[in-house]
TORNUGU-983669 format. One record per residue (C-alpha): x negated, y, z negated; residue number from 0. Coordinates in nm, 3 decimals. Each point is the difference from the previous one (the first is absolute). Example, Ala and Ser with C-alpha at 12.3 -4.5 7.8 and 13.67 -1.06 7.14 Angstrom:
<nodes>
NODE     east    north       up  num
NODE   -1.230   -0.450   -0.780    0
NODE   -0.137    0.344    0.066    1
</nodes>
This chain:
<nodes>
NODE     east    north       up  num
NODE   -0.185    2.112    8.096    0
NODE   -0.107    0.348    0.114    1
NODE   -0.225    0.029   -0.305    2
NODE   -0.201   -0.301    0.114    3
NODE   -0.026    0.057    0.375    4
NODE   -0.022    0.379    0.042    5
NODE   -0.361    0.053   -0.116    6
NODE   -0.124   -0.259    0.250    7
NODE    0.166    0.153    0.308    8
NODE   -0.299    0.210    0.100    9
NODE    0.104    0.008    0.368   10
NODE    0.351    0.128   -0.078   11
NODE    0.096    0.296    0.219   12
NODE    0.356    0.066   -0.126   13
NODE    0.135   -0.039   -0.353   14
NODE    0.367    0.062   -0.080   15
NODE    0.139   -0.050   -0.351   16
NODE    0.365    0.044   -0.092   17
NODE    0.105   -0.049   -0.363   18
NODE    0.349    0.005   -0.150   19
NODE   -0.115   -0.001   -0.364   20
NODE    0.224    0.205   -0.228   21
NODE   -0.153    0.244   -0.248   22
NODE    0.128   -0.207   -0.294   23
NODE   -0.182   -0.305    0.132   24
NODE   -0.342    0.163    0.040   25
NODE   -0.257   -0.132   -0.247   26
NODE   -0.311    0.077    0.204   27
NODE   -0.134    0.273   -0.228   28
NODE   -0.116   -0.011   -0.362   29
NODE    0.072    0.273   -0.253   30
NODE   -0.350    0.145    0.045   31
NODE    0.072    0.068    0.368   32
NODE   -0.209   -0.281    0.145   33
NODE    0.150   -0.277    0.217   34
NODE    0.064   -0.340   -0.150   35
NODE   -0.243   -0.267    0.127   36
NODE    0.105   -0.219    0.292   37
NODE    0.279    0.234    0.115   38
NODE    0.038    0.167    0.339   39
NODE   -0.068    0.335   -0.167   40
NODE   -0.329   -0.138   -0.133   41
NODE   -0.088   -0.131    0.345   42
NODE    0.037    0.345    0.157   43
NODE   -0.151    0.187   -0.296   44
NODE   -0.323   -0.200   -0.005   45
NODE   -0.262   -0.071    0.263   46
NODE    0.119   -0.348    0.092   47
NODE    0.168    0.104    0.325   48
NODE   -0.243    0.110    0.268   49
NODE    0.144   -0.030    0.350   50
NODE   -0.251    0.163    0.235   51
NODE    0.210   -0.066    0.313   52
NODE    0.318    0.149   -0.144   53
NODE    0.152    0.274    0.216   54
NODE    0.369    0.001   -0.103   55
NODE    0.135   -0.013   -0.355   56
NODE    0.367    0.015   -0.101   57
NODE    0.138   -0.006   -0.356   58
NODE    0.371    0.017   -0.079   59
NODE    0.117   -0.056   -0.356   60
NODE    0.307    0.084   -0.204   61
NODE   -0.203    0.100   -0.305   62
NODE   -0.337    0.168   -0.007   63
NODE   -0.243   -0.241   -0.164   64
NODE   -0.279   -0.065    0.252   65
NODE   -0.252    0.284   -0.001   66
NODE   -0.173    0.014    0.337   67
NODE   -0.252    0.283   -0.048   68
NODE   -0.301   -0.229   -0.049   69
NODE    0.119   -0.229    0.278   70
NODE    0.017    0.295    0.242   71
NODE   -0.343    0.124   -0.105   72
NODE   -0.143   -0.344    0.089   73
NODE    0.166    0.002    0.343   74
NODE   -0.096    0.330    0.169   75
NODE    0.049   -0.151    0.347   76
NODE    0.377   -0.029   -0.039   77
NODE    0.178    0.140    0.306   78
NODE    0.362   -0.041   -0.108   79
NODE    0.146    0.031   -0.350   80
NODE    0.361   -0.053   -0.112   81
NODE    0.093    0.061   -0.363   82
NODE    0.354   -0.004   -0.143   83
NODE    0.058   -0.025   -0.375   84
NODE    0.326    0.033   -0.189   85
NODE    0.030    0.324   -0.197   86
NODE   -0.252    0.191    0.211   87
NODE    0.219    0.147    0.274   88
NODE   -0.045    0.353   -0.139   89
NODE   -0.335   -0.034   -0.182   90
NODE   -0.336   -0.118    0.134   91
NODE   -0.144   -0.320   -0.141   92
NODE   -0.220    0.082   -0.302   93
NODE   -0.298   -0.200    0.130   94
NODE   -0.020    0.210    0.320   95
NODE   -0.195    0.253   -0.206   96
NODE   -0.323   -0.198    0.017   97
NODE    0.022   -0.078    0.374   98
NODE   -0.186    0.275    0.184   99
NODE   -0.102   -0.149    0.332  100
NODE    0.136   -0.257    0.246  101
NODE   -0.196    0.111    0.306  102
NODE    0.137   -0.260    0.242  103
NODE    0.367    0.037   -0.097  104
NODE    0.210    0.102    0.301  105
NODE    0.351   -0.098   -0.115  106
NODE    0.178    0.036   -0.334  107
NODE    0.350   -0.110   -0.098  108
NODE    0.158    0.108   -0.327  109
NODE    0.224    0.251   -0.179  110
NODE   -0.026    0.373    0.070  111
NODE   -0.168    0.052   -0.338  112
NODE   -0.273   -0.250    0.083  113
NODE   -0.038    0.134    0.354  114
NODE   -0.053    0.349   -0.143  115
NODE   -0.252   -0.118   -0.256  116
NODE   -0.198   -0.199    0.256  117
NODE   -0.015    0.290    0.248  118
NODE   -0.098    0.248   -0.271  119
NODE   -0.260   -0.195   -0.194  120
NODE   -0.142   -0.283    0.209  121
NODE   -0.243    0.019    0.291  122
NODE    0.147   -0.212    0.282  123
NODE    0.034   -0.023    0.378  124
NODE    0.381    0.004   -0.012  125
NODE    0.178    0.039    0.334  126
NODE    0.320   -0.191   -0.079  127
NODE    0.248    0.024   -0.289  128
NODE    0.308   -0.195   -0.106  129
NODE    0.199    0.178   -0.271  130
NODE    0.221   -0.239   -0.194  131
NODE    0.299    0.089   -0.215  132
NODE    0.248    0.279   -0.047  133
NODE   -0.072    0.373    0.010  134
NODE   -0.221    0.151   -0.265  135
NODE    0.020    0.332   -0.181  136
NODE   -0.030    0.340    0.167  137
NODE   -0.353    0.023   -0.141  138
NODE   -0.089   -0.340    0.151  139
NODE    0.127    0.113    0.342  140
NODE   -0.194    0.327   -0.021  141
NODE   -0.315   -0.186   -0.102  142
NODE    0.041   -0.242    0.289  143
NODE    0.050    0.285    0.247  144
NODE   -0.324    0.162   -0.113  145
NODE   -0.194   -0.326    0.009  146
NODE    0.128   -0.110    0.341  147
NODE   -0.113    0.332    0.148  148
NODE   -0.343   -0.057   -0.151  149
NODE   -0.019   -0.348    0.158  150
NODE    0.048    0.060    0.375  151
NODE   -0.122   -0.351    0.089  152
NODE    0.326   -0.155   -0.122  153
NODE    0.169   -0.083    0.330  154
NODE    0.234   -0.284   -0.100  155
NODE    0.266    0.010   -0.271  156
NODE    0.286   -0.218   -0.118  157
NODE    0.276    0.096   -0.243  158
NODE    0.125   -0.323   -0.153  159
NODE    0.298   -0.021   -0.234  160
NODE    0.257   -0.280   -0.024  161
NODE    0.283    0.252   -0.039  162
NODE   -0.135    0.212    0.286  163
NODE   -0.064    0.375    0.025  164
NODE    0.244    0.279    0.073  165
NODE   -0.075    0.300    0.221  166
NODE   -0.110    0.262   -0.253  167
NODE   -0.234   -0.247   -0.177  168
NODE   -0.164   -0.091    0.330  169
NODE   -0.034    0.370    0.073  170
NODE   -0.182    0.054   -0.331  171
NODE   -0.245   -0.278    0.077  172
NODE   -0.063    0.101    0.360  173
NODE   -0.027    0.379   -0.031  174
NODE   -0.380    0.009    0.012  175
NODE   -0.071   -0.334    0.172  176
NODE   -0.090    0.174    0.323  177
NODE   -0.284   -0.241    0.088  178
NODE    0.213   -0.315   -0.027  179
NODE    0.028   -0.179    0.336  180
NODE    0.178   -0.322   -0.105  181
NODE    0.291    0.015   -0.246  182
NODE    0.223   -0.273   -0.144  183
NODE    0.299    0.086   -0.223  184
NODE    0.264   -0.199   -0.186  185
NODE    0.334    0.169    0.071  186
NODE    0.285    0.026   -0.251  187
NODE    0.239    0.155    0.248  188
NODE    0.217   -0.243    0.199  189
NODE    0.005    0.022    0.377  190
NODE    0.381    0.004   -0.027  191
NODE   -0.033    0.362   -0.117  192
NODE   -0.146    0.095    0.335  193
NODE   -0.051    0.373   -0.050  194
NODE   -0.182   -0.040   -0.331  195
NODE   -0.205   -0.292    0.134  196
NODE   -0.112    0.201    0.302  197
NODE   -0.092    0.293   -0.229  198
NODE   -0.221   -0.234   -0.206  199
NODE   -0.177   -0.122    0.314  200
NODE   -0.052    0.357    0.120  201
NODE   -0.145    0.089   -0.341  202
NODE   -0.271   -0.262    0.059  203
NODE   -0.060    0.126    0.353  204
NODE   -0.084    0.348   -0.126  205
NODE   -0.353   -0.118   -0.072  206
NODE   -0.208    0.158    0.277  207
NODE   -0.236   -0.294    0.056  208
NODE    0.222   -0.301   -0.063  209
NODE    0.032   -0.225    0.306  210
NODE    0.118   -0.323   -0.162  211
NODE    0.303   -0.024   -0.232  212
NODE    0.135   -0.316   -0.162  213
NODE    0.337    0.017   -0.177  214
NODE    0.092   -0.280   -0.240  215
NODE    0.377   -0.018   -0.029  216
NODE    0.185   -0.025   -0.335  217
NODE    0.131   -0.339   -0.113  218
NODE    0.363    0.090    0.074  219
NODE   -0.083    0.046    0.369  220
NODE   -0.148   -0.349    0.049  221
NODE    0.314   -0.136    0.170  222
NODE    0.051    0.289    0.240  223
NODE   -0.044   -0.078    0.370  224
NODE   -0.304    0.137    0.178  225
NODE    0.213    0.202    0.245  226
NODE    0.108    0.226   -0.289  227
NODE   -0.365    0.085   -0.070  228
NODE   -0.064    0.043    0.372  229
NODE    0.284    0.253    0.013  230
NODE   -0.144    0.196   -0.293  231
NODE   -0.343   -0.002    0.166  232
NODE    0.167    0.142    0.311  233
NODE    0.115    0.297   -0.209  234
NODE   -0.358    0.056   -0.120  235
NODE   -0.131   -0.009    0.358  236
NODE    0.277    0.237    0.116  237
NODE   -0.094    0.247   -0.273  238
NODE   -0.360    0.001    0.121  239
NODE    0.106    0.049    0.361  240
NODE    0.221    0.296   -0.092  241
NODE   -0.282    0.158   -0.200  242
NODE   -0.265   -0.065    0.262  243
NODE   -0.212   -0.203   -0.241  244
NODE    0.008   -0.333    0.184  245
NODE   -0.342   -0.159   -0.016  246
NODE   -0.171   -0.338   -0.019  247
NODE    0.127   -0.138   -0.327  248
NODE    0.052   -0.355   -0.127  249
NODE    0.288   -0.066   -0.241  250
NODE    0.097   -0.340   -0.141  251
NODE    0.292   -0.094   -0.224  252
NODE   -0.073   -0.307   -0.211  253
NODE    0.191   -0.233   -0.230  254
NODE   -0.013    0.066   -0.375  255
NODE   -0.067   -0.362   -0.091  256
NODE   -0.215   -0.137    0.281  257
NODE   -0.136    0.324    0.150  258
NODE    0.069   -0.144    0.346  259
NODE    0.073    0.259    0.268  260
NODE    0.373    0.050    0.062  261
NODE   -0.046    0.251    0.279  262
NODE   -0.238    0.272    0.107  263
NODE   -0.063    0.280    0.243  264
NODE   -0.288    0.181    0.165  265
NODE    0.078    0.361    0.086  266
</nodes>
């Protein structure tokens, strides 16, 4: 159905595609490296899709078989881009190499490898990043640290991982994110381990310019009553009082599944 209707949606503003195709089932490409006719890969590879109103594009697929370089080149007014492809958590997508400019792009969501490649090689207006997936290599972290310092306009960042992040990994990500003002992090640590949980929160609060923090709890904490989280937040506030660093700061704790606010504090 998408093959028939997509080219005609010239007023489309948002396009989100999620595919669960396994690598063994992919037959989109011929042996000479060109896409088979009348496949989704062919649709994106050719010039059939031209969506002048498109501002948000999201592609999630289990196996990498839709090349989006030509599609991105035809849509320079994209403002938000989300790309997740199986097998490319630690390597950038091969077709990034031909994408050199997305001048209107302000938000990107993808793996650390793809974030690094975009920041290093593509001209954008990025001010917001969502990094998806587990921690990368030491080299990937070092590259990110260098690139984030060179992009001071990035003021909003989210670290998103189903298993959550532990303290030292968060620390590696955040070391040079001194311009970030709004931060959202998936926690691995349970609030039942109060001392460690508070330490993870304080690690996030080390950022000198952050004034909004959103903590997404791990799955195992979904059934815990809100008063437990309120008690842990009290420990965070007490720490700031004792250290004389109490300031206007907004902190929300949200559900893993629904992202609804469980509790919050302004201090």
